[in-house]
C-alpha positions as a printed Julia matrix, in Angstrom:
174×3 Matrix{Float64}:
 -68.82  -33.93   -8.02
 -69.19  -36.82  -10.11
 -66.06  -36.42  -12.47
 -65.69  -37.36  -16.12
 -63.72  -39.15  -18.21
 -62.96  -36.4   -20.36
 -62.0   -34.06  -17.67
 -60.11  -36.89  -16.06
 -58.59  -37.56  -19.88
 -57.43  -33.82  -20.31
 -55.83  -33.49  -16.62
 -53.53  -36.58  -17.26
 -52.83  -35.18  -20.24
 -51.57  -31.64  -19.17
 -49.94  -32.94  -16.85
 -48.3   -35.0   -19.24
 -47.24  -31.8   -21.26
 -45.8   -30.1   -18.1
 -44.3   -32.88  -17.32
 -42.8   -32.92  -20.82
 -42.11  -29.6   -20.81
 -40.41  -29.28  -17.65
 -37.44  -32.05  -18.52
 -36.65  -29.75  -21.92
 -36.49  -26.26  -20.36
 -35.42  -27.6   -17.19
 -37.75  -26.49  -14.84
 -39.96  -29.05  -12.67
 -39.58  -30.43   -9.18
 -36.13  -31.72   -6.95
 -35.07  -33.26   -4.41
 -31.68  -32.91   -2.21
 -29.61  -33.27    0.66
 -26.14  -31.48    1.71
 -24.01  -32.48    5.23
 -21.09  -29.72    6.57
 -20.37  -27.6     9.26
 -22.17  -25.22   11.06
 -20.91  -22.38   13.91
 -23.61  -20.64   15.92
 -21.73  -17.85   16.6
 -24.13  -14.5    19.01
 -26.84  -14.07   20.48
 -27.42  -14.49   24.59
 -25.03  -17.16   24.45
 -21.55  -16.96   25.67
 -19.32  -19.07   25.05
 -21.91  -21.21   22.56
 -19.23  -20.55   19.52
 -18.26  -24.11   18.29
 -18.7   -25.53   14.98
 -20.48  -28.68   14.63
 -21.6   -31.34   12.1
 -24.59  -30.29   10.11
 -27.02  -30.79    7.36
 -30.06  -30.46    5.25
 -32.56  -32.17    3.44
 -34.77  -29.59    0.61
 -37.29  -30.12   -2.33
 -37.29  -27.35   -4.86
 -39.43  -26.81   -7.73
 -37.51  -25.01  -10.65
 -39.84  -22.62  -13.03
 -37.21  -21.82  -15.0
 -33.3   -23.35  -16.11
 -32.74  -19.75  -13.62
 -34.78  -20.06  -11.38
 -36.84  -22.34   -8.12
 -38.3   -22.4    -5.06
 -37.03  -24.8    -2.15
 -38.75  -25.74    1.2
 -36.58  -27.07    3.54
 -35.37  -28.28    7.01
 -31.77  -27.81    8.41
 -29.83  -29.6    11.87
 -27.47  -27.19   12.75
 -25.7   -28.66   15.38
 -26.18  -29.27   18.9
 -23.65  -27.48   21.0
 -22.71  -27.62   24.72
 -24.1   -24.99   27.01
 -24.48  -24.28   30.47
 -23.58  -27.52   31.39
 -25.99  -29.07   28.42
 -26.97  -28.7    25.01
 -28.82  -26.68   22.07
 -29.54  -28.03   19.74
 -29.8   -25.37   16.58
 -32.72  -26.32   13.5
 -35.29  -25.21   11.33
 -37.64  -24.58    8.43
 -36.75  -22.27    5.71
 -38.15  -21.26    2.12
 -35.79  -20.08   -0.41
 -36.1   -18.1    -3.88
 -32.75  -19.52   -5.63
 -30.87  -18.13   -8.4
 -29.24  -20.64  -10.74
 -26.75  -18.8   -12.99
 -24.97  -21.43  -15.62
 -21.28  -20.52  -16.27
 -20.78  -23.06  -18.41
 -23.32  -26.79  -19.82
 -22.16  -28.67  -16.19
 -21.54  -25.75  -13.93
 -23.81  -23.12  -12.44
 -23.4   -20.67   -9.58
 -26.57  -20.74   -6.92
 -27.65  -17.51   -4.82
 -30.36  -17.94   -2.55
 -32.68  -15.6    -0.29
 -35.17  -17.07    2.14
 -37.41  -16.62    4.94
 -36.33  -19.09    8.12
 -38.08  -20.54   11.74
 -35.56  -21.58   13.57
 -35.57  -23.44   16.95
 -32.8   -23.08   19.68
 -33.64  -25.82   22.03
 -32.13  -26.93   25.61
 -29.84  -25.24   28.16
 -33.28  -24.67   30.08
 -34.47  -22.81   28.04
 -36.68  -23.39   24.51
 -36.8   -20.71   21.45
 -38.19  -20.26   18.0
 -38.24  -17.37   15.98
 -39.32  -16.19   12.0
 -36.02  -14.65   10.43
 -34.06  -14.43    6.76
 -31.23  -16.12    5.89
 -29.19  -15.58    2.32
 -26.56  -18.3     0.53
 -24.67  -19.09   -2.19
 -22.46  -21.79   -3.83
 -21.84  -24.01   -7.26
 -23.91  -26.92   -8.51
 -22.36  -29.01  -10.95
 -24.36  -31.35  -13.22
 -22.8   -34.94  -13.26
 -25.9   -36.17  -15.52
 -29.26  -33.74  -17.14
 -31.46  -35.49  -13.35
 -28.41  -34.96  -10.89
 -25.8   -32.68   -9.7
 -23.85  -32.08   -6.6
 -23.75  -28.53   -5.39
 -21.33  -26.86   -2.18
 -23.45  -24.73   -0.37
 -22.03  -21.45    1.71
 -25.41  -20.32    3.91
 -26.2   -17.73    6.97
 -28.88  -18.32    8.92
 -30.27  -15.77   11.49
 -32.26  -16.41   14.5
 -34.75  -14.13   15.76
 -34.29  -15.64   19.16
 -32.38  -14.88   22.68
 -30.12  -12.16   21.78
 -30.71  -12.67   17.7
 -27.73  -15.38   17.57
 -26.18  -16.69   13.63
 -25.07  -19.93   11.87
 -22.62  -19.86    9.05
 -22.86  -23.32    7.37
 -21.04  -24.6     4.61
 -22.61  -28.1     2.61
 -21.63  -30.32    0.13
 -24.51  -32.61   -1.51
 -26.87  -34.07   -4.04
 -29.66  -33.1    -6.14
 -32.24  -34.9    -8.4
 -34.21  -33.69  -10.48
 -36.87  -35.85  -11.64
């Protein structure tokens, strides 16, 4: 297929128009990361209940100032179990609602799909499940924000353990 100069110019102009509209409307691409603590509990892991350092990295697209989607990776910790260690992590895809209280403060609500993996202690298993969460966001600038969130992840493996994670992080909109 031969790319014509007029088509290329139209595509570039369209991208600039979408980018400009995103800047005006509060929609567009963003990235972020958070750190905090997670506690894995339940399932077929008696004695696994402990709190460890956790974090996540994500990218998202805000379709409007109040709705977006995020895709990311979460590390829920490295837990001692049966003389070894069990790593809890996974990937997620969330629908995120943003509810402004003031120009700087917003509430966040999220629900999504989660593919979690528990690995170590003589076993490895992964499965698809769900996750939910909520939090607050403070806009430092039109492009940068600080988030504080609580999230619950459910693993669809070995008795369906759950992980509760509390984090603080940064979000940057392009």
